[in-house]
N, C-alpha and C positions, 0 to 999 in steps of 0.2 A: 478451251477454257480450263484452267488449272484445277478448278473444283471437281470437274468430272474425273480427272486422273487421280484425284485423292480419294474418291469414293471407296476403292478397294482397301486403301490404307485405313480409312475411318472404320470400315467394317471389321478389319482385323483388330484394330485397337478396341473396338466395342467388345469383341469376343474375348480379348485378353486384358480386361479391365483389372486394375490393381484393387486391393482390398479397400484402400481409401476412396478410390473412385466409386466402388460399389456402395460404400457407406453413404457418400454424398448423394449418389443417384437414388438411393432408397428414400431420401428426404426431398428430392427435387421432382421425381416422377409424379405423374398423375395430378399435376397442378396443385400439389400440396401447399405451395407458397403463393398461390394465386396467379402463376404464369406457367405457360407450357415451356418446358426445357427439352432440349435434345442433347444427346451426348456425342462426342467425337464428330463435331460439325466442321466441315471444310470451309475455311474463309481465306480467300486468296491462296497463297502457297502453303498455308498452315492448316492444322486440324486443331480446333479449339476443344478443350475438354468438355465444357458444357456451354450451351447458349440458349438464352431466351430471345428468340428472334423478334417477337412483338415488342419487347422492351429494349432491344438492341444492347443486351448485356451478355458478356462472356465471363465465365468463371474458369480460372486456370488453377490447377493444383500443382504445387511445386515440391518436388522431393530434393534430395541432396545434389542431384545432377544439374540443378538450375542455379543461375545467378543473374543479378540485375543487368549486368553488361550484356550477357547473351540474350536475355529475354526482352531487352529494350527494343531492338528492331522488330521482333515478332509483335510486341504490343503496338508499336507504331503502325504496322501494316494492318492489323486487326482494327485499330481505331480509324485508320484511313477508310475502312469499309463501313464506317458509321457505328461501330460498337464501342461501348465502354468496357474496359477490362478491369476485373478485380482478381487479385491473386491471394491465395492462401497457401501456407506451408502445410505439408501433410501432417506434421505433428500438431499444428494449430487446430486442424480439423479433428484429430483424434482426442486432443486434450480439452477442446472447448467447442464442441459441435453446436451447442445452443447459441454461443456467441457468434459463430460463423453464420449460422442461419439467420440471426438477427441482422447482421450486416447485409446479407443477401436480400432480405425483406426490405430493408431501408433503401437499398439501391433500386429495387423494383418500384418502390413508392416514389423515389426521385424520378425514375423514368416515366412514370404515369403522371408526373406533375403534382403529386399529392404532397411532396415535401420540397423544401428549398435545400439544395445541395450544400449550402453554407451553414446549415443549422446542425 
């Protein structure tokens, strides 16, 4: 099973978190947004930055090395495992943390059925 082989990779990524990952984790941990998140969570052949397993929501942080064409297959595989994927650029998180958190809360509410995704 690929997830088992990725566990050491996920552990290494958790130990070497970027400053932006640490910033977001400080706001996601301990159910502060109403859901339990884990970080560096193996899904298929990938390691997702953050995941709320009960809400089936993945949060990916993208720096300058990412682009849509490269991330599309990754997103498709994660979605095939039943997760919704939302992405934020690192600078977006730094410049508008409250706005990013509001989007995450809205996605969690959609996952709980509390909101219509079209509103």
